Each structure stands twice: as structure tokens, then as C-alpha cells.
C-alpha positions in Angstrom: 0.1 0.0 -0.2 1.5 3.6 -1.0 1.1 6.6 1.1 -2.2 7.8 -1.1 -3.7 4.6 -0.1 -2.6 4.5 3.0 -3.7 7.9 4.2 -7.2 7.4 2.2 -8.0 4.2 4.1 -6.8 6.3 7.5 -9.7 9.0 6.3 -12.1 6.4 5.6 -11.7 4.9 9.3 -12.3 8.4 10.9 -15.5 8.9 9.0 -16.8 5.7 9.9 -15.8 6.7 13.4 -17.5 10.0 12.9 -20.9 8.5 11.6 -21.0 6.0 14.6 -21.3 8.4 17.0 -23.2 11.6 14.8 -26.7 10.5 16.4 -28.2 13.2 15.4 -27.0 12.9 11.5 -26.4 17.0 11.5 -22.9 16.0 10.2 -21.4 17.7 13.6 -20.7 16.1 16.9 -21.9 18.0 20.1 -20.3 17.9 23.6 -22.7 15.0 24.6 -21.5 12.8 21.3 -17.8 13.4 21.5 -18.4 12.4 25.5 -19.6 9.4 24.1 -16.9 8.9 21.7 -14.4 10.1 24.4 -15.5 7.1 26.6 -15.7 4.6 24.3 -12.6 4.5 22.4 -11.6 4.5 26.3 -12.6 1.3 28.0 -10.7 0.7 30.4 -10.8 4.3 31.9 -13.2 5.2 34.4 -13.8 9.1 33.7 -15.4 11.7 36.3 -17.6 14.4 34.8 -15.2 16.6 35.7 -12.3 15.2 33.8 -14.5 14.7 30.3 -15.8 18.3 30.5 -12.1 19.5 31.0 -10.9 17.3 27.9 -13.8 18.4 25.8 -13.3 21.7 26.6 -9.7 21.7 25.2 -10.8 20.3 22.1 -13.4 22.9 21.3 -11.2 25.7 22.4 -8.6 24.1 20.0 -10.2 23.4 17.1 -12.5 26.0 16.9 -11.9 26.5 13.4 -14.2 23.2 12.6 -16.9 24.5 14.7 -19.8 26.6 13.5 -22.3 28.2 15.9 -23.6 25.2 18.5 -23.5 22.7 15.6 -20.4 20.9 17.4 -17.5 19.7 15.6 -17.3 18.7 12.0 -15.5 15.8 10.1 -12.8 17.6 9.1 -12.3 18.8 12.5 -12.3 15.2 14.3 -10.0 14.2 11.5 -7.3 17.0 12.4 -7.8 15.7 16.4 -6.0 12.2 14.7 -3.4 14.2 12.8 -2.5 16.5 15.9 -1.9 13.0 17.7 -4.5 13.2 19.9 -6.0 9.9 18.9 -4.7 6.9 16.9 -6.9 6.2 14.1 -6.3 2.5 14.0 -6.5 1.7 18.2 -9.6 3.7 18.0 -11.2 1.7 15.0 -10.5 -1.4 16.3 -11.8 -0.6 20.0 -14.9 0.1 18.3 -14.8 -3.2 16.3 -15.9 -1.1 13.0 -15.2 -2.9 9.3 -14.4 -1.2 6.1 -16.6 -2.6 3.3 -15.7 -3.0 -0.4 -18.1 0.3 -1.0 -16.1 2.4 1.5 -12.6 1.0 -0.1 -13.8 1.7 -3.4 -15.0 5.4 -2.7 -11.2 6.2 -2.1 -9.4 7.5 -5.0 -5.8 6.1 -4.8 -4.8 8.5 -7.4 -4.9 11.5 -4.5 -2.5 11.2 -1.5 -3.0 11.9 2.2 -1.8 15.7 1.9 -4.1 16.7 -0.2 -7.0 15.4 1.4 -5.5 17.4 4.1 -5.5 20.6 2.0 -8.6 20.4 0.6 -10.1 20.1 4.6 -7.8 23.1 5.1 -8.5 24.9 2.4 -12.3 25.3 4.2 -10.5 27.8 6.2 -9.9 31.1 5.9 -6.6 31.7 5.7 -6.2 34.7 7.9 -7.5 32.5 10.6 -5.3 29.4 9.6 -2.3 32.0 10.5 -3.4 32.9 14.2 -2.1 29.1 14.8 1.2 30.1 12.8 4.1 30.7 14.9 5.6 33.9 16.0 8.4 34.1 13.4 6.1 33.6 10.3 4.3 36.7 11.0 7.3 39.2 11.4 7.4 41.4 9.1 10.8 41.7 8.9 11.6 37.6 8.9 8.3 36.2 8.2 6.6 34.5 5.6 5.8 36.8 2.5 4.0 34.8 -0.1 0.3 33.0 0.3 2.1 30.3 -2.4 4.6 29.7 0.8 1.4 29.9 3.1 0.4 26.5 1.4 3.7 24.8 1.1 4.4 25.1 4.9 0.9 23.8 5.6 1.7 20.7 3.5 5.0 20.3 5.3 3.9 20.7 8.5 0.6 17.6 7.6 3.7 14.9 6.9 5.6 16.6 10.0 2.8 15.7 12.4 2.7 12.3 10.9 5.9 11.5 11.2 6.1 12.9 14.9 3.0 10.7 16.0 4.8 7.5 14.6 7.9 8.7 16.5 5.7 9.4 19.9 4.7 5.7 19.5 8.0 4.1 18.6 9.4 5.6 21.8 6.3 4.9 24.3 6.6 1.2 22.7 10.4 1.3 23.8 9.1 2.7 27.0 11.0 6.0 26.6 9.9 9.4 27.7 10.1 12.7 27.1 13.7 14.3 28.4 13.9 17.1 30.2 17.1 19.2 30.5 17.2 20.8 34.0 20.4 22.5 33.6 21.5 26.1 32.1 19.0 27.4 29.7 20.1 28.1 26.1 21.8 30.0 25.3 20.6 30.9 21.5 18.1 34.3 21.6 14.0 33.2 21.4 13.1 35.3 18.4 16.3 34.2 15.8 18.1 31.8 17.6 17.7 27.3 18.2 14.2 27.7 18.6 13.2 24.0 19.7 16.8 23.1 20.9 18.3 22.6 24.0 21.7 23.0 25.2 22.4 20.8 28.4 25.4 21.8 30.8 27.9 19.2 29.4 27.1 21.6 26.1 25.5 18.7 23.4 22.0 19.5 22.0 19.1 17.1 22.5 18.4 15.7 19.2 15.8 13.3 17.8 16.8 9.9 15.7 14.7 10.0 12.8 16.2 7.2 10.7 15.0 4.7 13.6 11.8 4.9 12.0 12.7 3.5 8.9 10.5 3.6 6.0 8.8 5.8 7.9 11.5 8.6 7.4 11.7 7.2 3.9 8.7 7.8 3.2 8.6 11.7 4.4 11.6 12.5 2.7 10.1 11.6 -0.8 6.9 13.9 0.3 9.3 16.6 1.5 10.8 16.2 -1.8 7.7 16.8 -3.4 7.4 20.0 -2.1 10.4 21.4 -2.8 9.8 20.2 -6.1 7.0 22.9 -5.6 9.2 25.5 -4.2 11.4 25.6 -7.2 8.6 25.9 -9.7 7.6 29.1 -8.0 7.1 31.8 -10.8 9.5 34.3 -8.9 13.2 34.0 -7.5 12.0 35.7 -4.8 9.2 33.2 -4.1 11.9 30.5 -4.2 13.5 32.4 -1.5 10.7 32.8 0.7 9.9 29.2 0.2 13.0 27.8 1.1 13.2 29.9 4.1 9.6 29.1 5.0 10.3 25.4 4.7 13.4 25.3 6.2 12.7 27.5 9.8 9.5 25.1 9.8 11.6 21.5 9.9 14.3 23.4 12.4 11.6 23.7 14.4 10.4 20.6 14.6 14.6 19.2 15.0 14.7 17.9 11.4 18.5 19.7 11.6 19.4 17.5 8.3 16.7 18.9 6.2 16.5 22.4 7.5 20.3 22.6 6.0 19.9 21.9 2.7 16.7 24.3 2.4 19.0 26.8 3.7 21.9 26.6 1.7 19.4 26.4 -1.2 17.7 30.0 0.1 21.7 31.2 0.6 21.8 30.4 -3.1 19.3 32.0 -4.2 20.3 35.6 -2.1 23.8 35.3 -1.7 23.8 39.0 -0.3 21.0 38.4 2.4 21.9 37.5 5.8 18.9 35.7 7.2 19.4 32.2 4.8 23.7 32.5 6.2 22.2 33.5 10.1 19.8 30.1 9.8 22.6 28.2 7.8 24.6 29.0 11.2 22.4 27.9 13.8 21.8 24.5 12.0 25.7 23.8 11.8 26.0 24.8 15.4 23.3 22.4 16.3 24.4 19.1 14.1 28.2 20.4 16.0 29.6 21.6 12.8 31.0 24.7 15.0 33.7 26.1 13.0 31.3 25.7 9.6 28.7 27.4 11.7 31.2 30.4 12.9 32.0 31.0 9.1 28.5 31.3 8.2 27.4 33.7 11.4 30.6 35.4 9.7 29.2 35.9 6.4 25.3 36.9 8.0 27.4 39.9 10.0 29.6 40.7 6.5 26.2 40.9 4.4 24.5 42.7 7.4 27.0 45.5 7.1 26.8 46.2 3.5 22.8 46.2 3.4 22.7 49.7 4.8 20.9 49.6 7.7 18.3 46.8 6.5 19.1 44.3 8.7 20.3 46.2 11.6 17.8 44.1 13.9 19.4 41.2 13.3 22.5 42.1 14.4 22.9 42.0 17.8 21.2 38.0 17.5 23.9 37.1 14.9 27.0 38.4 17.4 25.2 36.3 20.3 25.3 33.7 18.3 28.7 34.2 16.7 29.6 34.4 20.5 28.5 30.9 20.9 30.0 29.3 18.7 33.6 30.7 19.1 33.0 29.6 23.3 32.5 26.0 21.2 35.8 26.3 20.1 37.3 27.5 23.2 37.5 31.6 21.9 36.1 33.1 25.1 38.1 36.4 24.1 36.6 36.4 20.8 33.3 35.7 22.0 33.7 38.4 25.2 33.8 40.9 22.3 30.8 39.9 20.3 28.6 39.6 23.0 30.0 43.4 23.9 28.9 44.3 20.7 25.2 42.5 21.3 25.0 44.3 24.4 26.1 47.9 22.6 23.4 47.7 20.1 20.4 45.7 22.1 21.0 47.6 25.9 18.4 45.9 27.2 19.9 41.9 26.3 20.3 40.9 28.9 21.2 37.2 27.7 24.4 38.6 25.9 25.1 40.5 29.2 24.7 36.7 30.9 27.0 35.3 28.3 29.4 38.1 28.6 30.0 37.9 32.2 30.3 33.5 32.0 32.9 34.7 29.1 35.0 36.9 31.0 34.5 34.5 34.0 36.6 32.0 31.9 39.3 33.7 31.2 39.4 35.0 34.7 38.5 38.7 34.3 36.4 38.7 37.5 35.7 42.2 38.5 34.3 43.0 35.0 32.4 39.4 34.7 30.8 40.7 38.1 29.8 43.7 36.6 28.1 42.5 33.5 26.4 39.3 35.0 24.7 42.2 37.8 23.6 43.7 35.3 22.0 41.1 33.4 20.2 40.2 36.9 19.2 44.5 36.8 17.6 43.7 33.7 15.8 40.2 34.5 15.7 39.5 38.1 14.7 36.2 38.0 17.2 35.1 35.5 18.5 31.6 37.2 21.9 31.3 35.2 22.8 34.1 35.9 22.5 34.7 39.4 24.3 31.1 39.2 27.3 32.8 36.9 27.8 35.7 39.7 28.1 32.9 42.0 31.1 31.2 40.5 32.6 34.4 39.9 32.1 36.1 43.6 34.1 32.2 44.9 36.5 33.2 42.4 37.3 36.5 43.9 36.8 34.6 47.7 33.3 36.5 48.6 32.1 32.8 49.8 28.8 34.8 51.8 27.4 36.6 48.4 28.4 33.6 46.6 26.2 31.6 48.5 23.5 33.6 48.7 23.3 33.9 44.6 23.3 30.1 44.2 20.6 30.0 46.5 18.9 32.6 44.8 19.3 30.6 41.5 18.1 27.5 43.4 14.7 29.3 44.8 14.2 30.6 41.1 15.1 27.2 39.6 14.9 24.4 41.9 15.9 21.9 39.8 19.4 23.7 38.1 21.1 21.7 38.4 24.7 24.0 37.8 23.4 26.3 41.1 23.6 22.9 43.0 26.8 21.4 41.9 28.6 24.7 42.5 26.9 25.6 45.8 28.0 21.9 46.4 31.9 23.0 45.4 31.5 26.1 47.3 30.7 24.5 50.5 33.4 21.6 50.0 36.6 24.9 49.7 35.0 26.6 53.0 35.1 23.0 54.9 30.8 22.6 54.9 31.6 18.8 53.9 28.2 17.9 55.0 26.2 20.6 53.0 28.5 19.9 50.6 27.1 16.4 50.2 23.6 17.4 50.0 24.0 19.5 47.0 25.4 16.7 45.4 23.2 14.0 46.6 20.2 16.4 44.9 22.3 17.1 41.5 22.5 12.8 41.0 18.4 12.9 41.8 18.3 15.3 38.9 20.8 13.5 36.8 21.7 9.7 38.4 24.5 9.4 35.8 26.3 12.8 36.5 30.1 10.8 37.9 31.4 14.5 38.8 28.6 14.9 41.2 29.1 11.3 42.7 32.3 11.6 43.4 33.0 15.0 44.7 30.0 13.7 47.5 32.4 11.0 47.9 35.1 13.3 48.6 32.6 15.5 50.9 31.7 12.6 52.6 35.2 11.8 53.4 35.9 15.1 55.0 32.8 14.5 57.1 34.5 11.8 58.4 31.5 9.3 56.7 34.7 6.5 55.4 32.1 3.9 54.6 29.6 6.3 52.8 32.7 8.3 50.9 33.6 4.4 49.8 30.3 3.4 48.9 29.9 6.6 46.8 33.7 6.3 45.2 32.5 2.6 44.1 29.2 4.1 42.3 31.4 6.9 40.4 33.5 3.9 39.3 30.5 2.2 37.7 29.4 5.1 36.0 33.1 6.1 34.1 36.5 4.4 34.5 38.8 7.5 34.2 41.9 7.1 36.2 41.1 9.9 38.7 38.8 7.5 40.1 41.3 4.9 40.7 43.8 7.3 42.2 41.6 8.3 44.7 40.2 5.0 45.9 43.5 4.1 46.2 44.2 7.3 48.1 41.1 7.1 50.6 42.4 3.1 51.0 45.8 4.5 52.2 44.8 6.9 54.3 42.4 4.5 56.1 45.5 2.2 56.5 47.5 5.1 58.0 44.9 6.1 60.3 44.5 2.6 61.8 48.4 2.4 62.1 48.6 5.6 64.1 46.2 4.7 66.2 47.7 1.4 67.0 51.3 3.5 67.2 50.0 5.5 69.7 48.8 2.9 72.2 52.1 1.3 72.3 55.1 2.3 74.7 57.8 5.0 73.8 60.2 2.3 72.8 57.5 0.8 70.3 58.5 4.1 68.3 61.5 2.7 67.1 60.2 0.1 64.7 57.9 3.1 62.8 59.9 2.8 59.9 58.9 -1.3 59.8 54.9 0.3 60.0 55.7 2.7 57.2 57.1 -0.2 54.8 54.1 -1.7 55.5 52.0 1.1 54.1 53.8 0.6 51.2 56.2 4.3 52.0 60.1 4.0 51.1 62.2 5.4 53.7 65.6 6.8 53.0 68.4 7.8 55.1 69.2 11.3 55.6 72.8 10.8 55.0 71.8 9.8 51.5 71.1 13.3 50.9 73.2 16.2 49.3 73.9 18.7 52.2 73.1 22.0 51.5 76.0 24.3 50.4 77.2 26.9 47.8 76.9 24.4 44.8 73.5 23.0 46.0 70.4 24.7 44.3 68.9 27.3 46.2 65.2 26.0 47.6 63.7 29.0 46.1 64.9 28.5 42.3 63.6 25.0 42.9 60.7 26.2 43.4 60.3 28.2 40.5 61.4 25.6 38.6 58.5 23.7 39.5 55.7 26.7 39.1 57.3 27.1 35.7 56.8 23.4 34.6 53.5 23.5 36.2 52.4 26.5 34.0 54.3 25.2 31.5 52.2 21.6 31.3 49.1 23.5 32.0 49.0 25.8 28.8 50.3 22.9 26.9 53.0 25.1 25.3 55.7 21.9 26.1 53.8 20.4 22.9 53.7 23.7 21.2 56.7 23.7 18.3 59.2 26.9 18.6 59.1 26.6 14.6 55.7 27.4 14.8 55.8 30.4 16.8 58.4 32.1 15.1 56.0 31.0 11.3 53.9 33.4 13.4 55.7 36.6 13.3 58.3 35.8 10.0 55.7 34.4 7.5 52.2 35.6 8.5 50.4 38.9 8.5 49.2 39.7 11.8 46.6 42.4 12.2 48.7 45.1 14.1 48.1 48.2 15.5 49.8 51.5 16.2 50.7 51.8 19.7 49.5 55.3 19.8 52.1 56.6 22.5 55.2 56.1 20.9 56.2 52.8 22.7 58.4 50.5 21.3 56.8 47.1 19.6 53.9 45.7 17.3 50.5 45.6 18.8 47.8 43.9 18.7 44.3 43.3 20.2 43.7 40.4 22.8 41.0 38.8 21.3 43.8 38.5 18.0 45.9 37.1 19.9 43.9 34.3 21.3 43.5 33.0 17.7 47.5 32.8 17.4 47.2 30.8 20.3 44.6 28.4 18.9 46.6 28.3 15.6 49.9 27.5 17.6 47.7 25.2 20.6 45.5 23.6 17.6 46.1 19.9 19.1 43.9 20.4 22.4 40.1 20.6 22.9 38.5 23.4 23.7 38.0 23.1 27.2 41.7 22.3 27.7 42.4 25.6 25.1 39.8 27.8 27.4 42.4 26.9 30.5 45.2 27.9 28.9 44.0 30.8 27.8 42.7 31.7 31.9 46.4 31.0 32.6 48.6 32.8 30.2 45.6 35.9 30.8 46.3 35.7 34.4 50.3 35.0 34.1 51.5 37.1 30.8 48.8 39.0 29.2 48.4 40.7 32.7 52.3 41.8 32.5 51.7 43.0 28.5 48.8 45.2 29.1 48.8 46.3 33.1 46.7 49.2 31.6 43.8 47.0 31.0 43.8 48.9 27.5 43.0 45.5 25.6 46.3 45.8 23.5 49.3 43.7 23.3 52.8 43.7 22.4 52.5 40.8 20.3 56.4 40.4 20.0 57.1 40.5 23.3 54.6 38.0 24.0 56.3 35.7 21.3 59.4 35.9 22.8 58.2 35.3 26.4 56.4 31.8 25.7 59.1 30.9 23.1 61.6 29.5 26.3 59.0 27.3 27.7 57.7 25.8 24.0 59.6 22.3 22.5 62.4 22.3 20.6 66.3 22.4 21.7 67.6 25.2 24.2 69.5 27.1 20.9 66.6 27.2 18.7 64.1 28.2 21.7 66.5 31.3 22.1 66.9 32.0 18.9 63.3 32.0 17.9 62.6 34.6 21.5 65.5 36.9 20.0 64.2 36.7 16.2 60.7 38.0 17.8 62.6 40.5 19.5 64.2 41.7 16.4 60.9 41.8 14.6 59.2 44.1 17.2 62.0 46.3 17.1 61.6 49.7 15.0 65.2 50.2 13.4 67.8 47.4 12.9 67.8 44.9 11.4 69.5 41.5 13.2 70.0 43.7 16.4 68.2 44.9 19.2 68.5 47.8 22.1 69.9 46.8 25.1 66.6 49.1 26.6 65.1 46.2 24.6 66.9 43.6 26.0 66.1 45.0 29.5 62.8 45.1 28.8 62.6 41.9 27.7 64.6 40.3 30.6 62.1 42.4 32.8 59.3 40.5 31.1 61.0 37.5 31.9 61.0 37.9 36.0 57.9 39.7 36.1 56.2 36.3 34.5 57.9 33.6 35.4 59.5 34.8 39.2 56.7 37.3 40.2 57.6 36.4 43.8 61.1 37.3 43.5 59.3 40.9 43.1 60.1 41.7 40.2 57.9 44.5 38.8 55.1 44.2 36.2 56.2 47.7 34.4 57.9 47.2 31.5 58.3 50.8 30.8 62.3 51.7 29.6 64.1 54.7 30.5 65.6 56.8 28.1 68.9 56.2 29.1 68.7 52.2 28.4 67.2 53.2 25.3 70.2 54.8 23.9 72.5 52.0 24.5 74.4 50.2 22.1 72.1 47.2 20.2 73.1 43.6 21.1 73.2 40.6 18.4 72.7 37.3 18.8 75.5 35.4 17.8 75.8 32.1 16.3 77.9 29.6 17.8 
């Protein structure tokens, strides 16, 4: 049976049901007749009068377009209820023990499709009344549907989507799967122009439907969608074709049919390459599909197109900036993202979501004061913004203001009791300040919302251990092990066992007499500890490395590993200033050097650290910003001496010692304004001051990199070849 025949059989089944309950034969189902239908098709359910009344009120209100006067619901209205998934035609037909005879089958027209039947019923309702049920975007004067032909195509599309969604819901119900809810942070995207029906969870992934599970039903849907797109291609003008593909794409996107929406937006952008709207929609769709670099490129194209449109699409610019920022964040580019959030907030001062995202991005790079200011502004615009309160709590905790942080986390939880991020972060705060019992309670609430949250389970174990509940802590560790096999959990569990053994041994030793303490070494050996005689260590002398230098060496090594620069080839550092055309700025104050904006420097860092994941890159940028950029940009101008920066990181990159020294020297030569192959002694002194301020901050090195006039007049220095 093809799609057309199946659709017509379905119509005849609905007609049989309608005729069965149209007791007075007036072609309408009044409230009494509809009540009888509801009760008859649900024989195992005992409805109260209040329940029946509520069901009928909802049906008659939702399908008022199919009711004329006091007559009741028409046949077309009943058919629409089944099309919308309010009931299962086949199940109801079988429950009523009805049968289709030959005359019913012959009455159908096998050449017609179910879409055609639905179209005939829909056309009986005036277009103005049909538009009342349309999504808000469709009626937008700037971004909505323009041509009547597009309305018809979208209505045809909605018919086959409703059918597909009904099949999908039935399959999930058969498999025992319910609708998933997301109790974490809100969607980052703007409502009108953002992702629409998607939901971004706390781990950054987007809930998607796997339509391919439907098998042949999905294949049928794709074929019918192709027929609708063919009708769009046959539109009389290019503008109508563009409008049709935009309308079809938006409808598909709203129903989580992202792959199909992608092809529609691509065709729309081909029709009008200079229109920013299809590029913007294309970027949203690519982001949902996890193609972040491609999404970023589309948003940039949308931004360029909107900028050339002579203010026609200014209304779209704040949304483009916000979504471009979100796409940049997905690649770890927080400094660049913050610039776009700032631009969105400037263009739309009431855009509380842009301010919240700005605060989150600034927090991610360690700019806590600026983050606090942005988040406070977002809360001022929307006081019940749970995500903003949560981010402000994290920021205040990082600044050491724990009491205010607790207050903000609690506000977020009061607004949204199942806010997983707020519960988790509040648990971390309680753990940090030693309130372990309260921390364990918060992590337990997280696990109530998300039983598979292994980090919450692990931190709960740590909190219980801190509270002295060792047995419960061991159980929590084992539960975390069941959720994930990460090596950190094995290390933590081993450490827990070692601590318990040590506690047991120390207790036994304390109970013994003083002479028994001579055998404490044997206890240590039982612990697995290695006991070494003090005479085997070198004694402190003028030939040994001072303790403070060892401390600095370990600190630099930690910074090197944390930023992942130990894996960055120093030849790539040289390539940045010797082969690339960097967007340099004038110093403005006549200072020596070649300056670049921080967000452009972040792009350089992303190229150098191309091998790390986005979240790891964010941590690296935060560390570099807090240790190097704060020295190079002590005036907080947003500009950095790129030559000095590259010379500063060269010593801790991968490469031989001579190569690293050569690249650092070449970077200083490149930034020098005069001589080729040489630098002034003043520049050299400035470089050493920078190295001391960055890598030896506890030695009292000044973060000021000013060069005195006498220094600049000193002779030039050249690096000799070995």
C-alpha cells in the first residue's frame, strides 16, 4: 500500500468513527456525542464528569476553526485531532470493532495523496484564521513568510511532520522512553532568532531526535518533502523560491529536522547570497549538528552581509553577534566571544542574555571584576534569571566573597529548584570552605536530577570523606566507578584506602609504649612508603640549587604543562611573526613594539595550540591571561605587544635550547623599529624584566615594563651564532 492509499484508508476509518457517533445525523459532533466517543474508545478508563468536561473544553477550544455556531465539531475537525496525534485512528477503529467494506474502499481515490486530502480540508478555513495558529516568526514583518504560496507549502509540510512525529512518539512509547527534560542551564541562543526548539545541556550537547529509527516511515517523509521542495522550485519568481525555502527550512528546524533544514537554508543562501538571514539560519543549524567552525563561518558571512545592507537588517545584528559568540565559545575562543557579546549588548542594551554570556566568558578567562559587573547588569534587567545568578555565584566564589556567592547560588535554586549547575557549584563552594555535610547534600540533589553525573558522585565521596563518613565515602566512590572508568577515580580510591590504613597504623602506634616508636619505620614499610636515610641526601652548600629556585622551576614546569605549551613547536611560534600578516595596531603612545588586540592574540594561540580540545584551550588562555597578558597589558587597554608575547613563551615551548633562544631573539628583532638583526640594550632589559615578572613573580620583579630614555640609548645587541 503506498502513501496515498494508506492516507485514504485512514480518512475512511475516521469517517466511520464520525458516523458512528453522529447520532442526530447533522454532520457535527456536539458535546454529548464527543463525550460518548471519548468514553467508547477508552473502555478501560473510568472518567469523572470533571475530566470529561476538561477534555471537551480543550478539544472545542483548540479546534474552534472547525466549529460553526452550536452545531459541534465537523468531520474535518475530528480528522485534524487525529492528524495532530490526539488519538490513534487504528486503535480507536479496532476498539469500536468497526470494519471497512468494499464500498468504503471503492469510494477512495487511490491517485490522491493524504496531503491532498488534508489540503482540501484546510482550504475550507480562511487564510487569515489559519495564520492565527502559525508560529510567531511566520508573521514577523522582517523575518516572516511573505507569499501565500509559501503558506500553502508550509501547511503541507506541517501535515507530513505531524504524521512523522506521531510515529516517533508511538515508537518511543513502545520502547518505554519518555520525553527528556533538561534541568541545567538555559539555551544560550536568543528566542526569536536563535535555535528555537533545541536545548543545550550542561555538557554542551544538544538534544536531538534520531529520525532514522523510524525506517520506512522516515523514507516516506523524505520523499514527500522532496515533492514539496519541487513545488517550491516551480515558484514563479526567485523571491518566491527564496521565501519558500526559508519558510520550509524554519519549519523543519522548529521540529528538530536539522539535516533537512540545512539543505533548505543552503538553497535559500544560493538564491540570495547577500541576504544575511539564510547565512544566519545556516549557522544555527550547523551549530546544532556540531559543526562549529562551519557555523562560525556562516555567522561571519551573515555579519558581513548585514553590514552591507544599508541598515536594512540592523534588527538582526545583535542576534548574529550573540550566536557567533556562542559558536566561538564552542571552539574555546572566549576572548573573541566576549567581544561579540559586548557588541550585542551595545546594539541592544536590554539584551540580558548577551550580558549574561559576556559575564560567563569573562569569568572563563579570569576577568572576575568585569564578569561581576556584566552579570549584575543582566540580573538588573531580569531579576529572575537563574543562570545569571548561578554564574555570579561562581564569579564571587573565585573572588573569595563566599557569603555573597552562597546567596547567589541559593537565589538561582529558589528560582529554579532543579538547576543542576547551581546545585553542583554550591556543593563545590561548601566543600572548599570545609562544610562537607552541606556539600554532600548538594551533590545528592544533583544526582537526584542526573543519576549519571559521575563528577557529582565523585565529589560527594570526597565531601563524605571530609565529613568523616568513610564507609559512605567508599560506597560513593564505587558508584562513581560504575559510572565511569576514568583513572582519577582509581587514584582517589587508592588514596582513600591508604589514608584509612595510615589512620589505623597511627592509632596502634599511639597505644604502644615509647620504645615501640623505634619500629615506626616498619609500619611505614607496611604502608608501601619508602624510608631513606638522611645521609643519602646532599647537604646544602654553595654548590646546591637554592630552595627558592627549585620552587620556581617546579612552578614554571606546572605552568608549562597547564598551558600545553610544552607540546607547541617553537618553529610554529617563529612562523607566526615571520610568515603571517598580523593585524597590527599603532602603539598610540610611541612605545616600542608591535601591538595587537587581545582577541587577535587569542587566534594566534589557537593556531599554536591546535592540538588541544576547546575546554583545555580555555584553561590555557585563562592561565596565560592571568600570568602573561596581565603583565604585558597592565593598563588594561586591550592591546598586547605581540613580539614580546611570542618572545616570552618561546623559552617554554618544545625545541632545543639553542632554537628556543634564537626564536626569542628573532621575535625581539622583529618587534624592534630600527635595526635588522639587532635589538637595543633597552629592549633586552625590557625583555628580562618581562621574564622576571612572568616567571619569577615572588622575587619582587616589577610588572611595569617601561624603559627609561638612558636604557634606549645603549648600544644594540646581536645574537652570535655558536
